[in-house]
C-alpha positions, 0 to 999 in steps of 0.5 A, spaced: 127 315 873 130 309 869 127 302 867 130 296 863 130 298 855 125 295 851 120 295 846 115 301 847 108 300 845 103 305 844 096 302 844 093 304 837 094 310 833 091 317 836 093 314 843 100 316 843 100 319 849 099 312 853 106 310 851 109 305 856 115 301 857 114 293 855 117 287 857 124 286 853 123 278 853 116 277 852 116 279 845 121 273 844 117 267 847 111 267 841 114 261 837 109 256 839 103 260 840 104 263 832 099 261 827 103 258 820 102 263 814 106 258 809 101 252 809 095 254 813 096 248 818 094 251 825 099 246 828 105 249 823 108 255 826 113 259 821 116 266 820 116 270 814 120 277 814 115 282 813 116 290 812 112 294 816 109 302 815 112 307 820 107 312 823 112 317 825 119 319 826 122 324 831 129 326 832 132 324 839 138 329 839 139 334 844 145 338 840 145 340 833 146 334 828 152 334 823 155 328 819 161 326 823 157 324 829 151 319 829 144 321 830 138 317 833 131 317 830 125 314 834 121 310 829 114 309 831 113 302 827 106 299 826 107 292 829 101 286 829 101 282 836 106 277 836 111 280 831 118 280 833 122 286 831 127 285 825 133 290 824 132 296 821 135 298 814 137 306 813 139 308 806 140 316 804 138 317 797 143 322 795 138 326 791 134 331 794 136 329 801 132 324 803 133 318 808 130 312 807 128 308 813 125 301 812 122 297 818 121 290 818 119 284 823 119 276 823 111 275 823 108 268 824 100 270 823 097 274 817 097 281 817 092 284 822 087 290 821 089 294 827 097 294 828 100 297 834 105 303 834 112 300 837 117 305 838 124 303 836 130 307 836 134 307 830 142 310 829 143 313 823 149 317 820 147 323 815 153 323 809 153 331 809 150 337 811 143 339 808 136 339 810 134 332 810 127 329 810 125 322 813 118 321 810 113 316 814 105 315 813 104 320 818 108 326 817 115 328 814 121 329 819 126 334 817 133 334 820 137 340 819 144 337 818 150 342 820 157 342 818 162 338 822 165 342 827 173 343 827 175 338 832 181 333 832 179 326 833 184 326 839 181 332 842 180 331 850 173 333 853 166 331 851 166 328 845 163 332 838 165 326 833 164 319 833 172 318 832 173 321 839 170 314 842 172 307 843 171 301 839 163 300 838 162 307 841 159 313 838 158 320 840 151 320 843 147 326 846 142 327 852 139 332 856 141 332 864 140 337 870 146 342 866 142 342 860 144 338 853 151 334 853 154 329 849 158 322 851 161 316 848 157 310 849 154 304 846 147 305 843 142 300 844 135 297 844 136 291 847 141 289 853 143 283 848 147 288 844 151 290 850 155 284 849 154 281 856 158 286 860 152 291 861 144 292 860 141 297 855 138 303 860 133 308 858 134 314 863 129 320 862 134 325 865 140 323 861 142 319 854 136 314 852 138 307 850 145 306 851 149 300 854 151 301 862 156 297 865 154 291 869 150 285 869 146 283 863 141 278 867 140 276 874 135 270 874 129 271 875 128 279 875 132 280 869 131 274 864 135 273 858 131 273 851 129 266 849 135 262 846 140 264 852 141 262 859 144 267 864 151 265 866 155 269 871 151 275 869 151 274 862 147 271 857 150 265 853 146 262 847 143 255 848 143 253 841 149 251 836 149 254 829 152 249 823 150 246 817 146 241 821 142 245 825 141 250 820 137 246 815 131 246 811 124 246 814 116 248 813 115 249 821 118 251 827 117 243 829 122 241 824 128 245 828 132 245 834 129 249 839 130 255 840 131 256 832 125 258 828 123 256 821 124 263 817 122 264 810 126 270 807 123 274 802 121 270 795 124 264 798 121 257 796 123 254 803 124 255 810 130 254 814 132 253 821 135 260 824 137 264 829 133 271 828 136 277 829 132 283 832 138 288 831 144 289 826 148 286 832 152 280 832 151 278 840 144 275 837 148 269 834 153 263 836 160 262 833 162 265 827 155 268 824 153 275 824 147 279 823 150 284 819 153 285 812 159 281 813 156 274 811 158 270 805 151 268 804 147 271 799 140 273 801 140 271 808 137 277 811 135 278 819 138 272 821 145 269 824 149 268 817 155 264 816 161 269 816 166 264 812 172 260 814 
């Protein structure tokens, strides 16, 4: 059984057994319906970057975790209706083996009283062997990280190390009919992360959340996210990012659609931006990045310029 990868929403805390797949693109088309939190004008929609609590974290790996192979954690993040996901941040403390995961959203409404649990896969890499802990508001996940196996990066056969995989791939694990297995693949949460050459699939009897080769889109059954049009099976941006389009703003109406008026932490003004849902440059157009390769200090979770 398979379904398109997306945000998984659980109907209130305490109802975790009711997890159902959501729509990948439905979360994106909320710009015009949002209520502004900047100047309280109901006709002015703008977006703030906000941190959200994590209710629970669980390990997605089927084989022992070690420092030379990426691992994935399923995070139950608490979102309000209308929130748009922002890239997760992962940082080891290097003292007492704590791994800090910070989840954020782009939010255009005040914080809600009854947030929903949204399940998001987060790729991590533990720096060394040990008993690592991930603390959430609901519990603490303990991950026993063992020493890396004595395997060469050019070794043939199923992967054990990330370095055995091609560019953009890591060694992922899953469970099939024959039991646990590993495979070089591109991890993903959304099909946009597959770069237009495939879709993000979640398979219950295989490796969850990985890019499968094929069409990214096929109108109208598999649409592109907002701001992208389907062209020959691949989603292409309909927007242009430059010094003119990325201008100062107060509301979304000040921006060229589909750019949003985004306010960074502690910012004194907003700026028209293409927001990033994950740390993947395929959300961007032109020489811009969602990661840390930008020359713009303070630009977080948006498509920022990489420089000349």
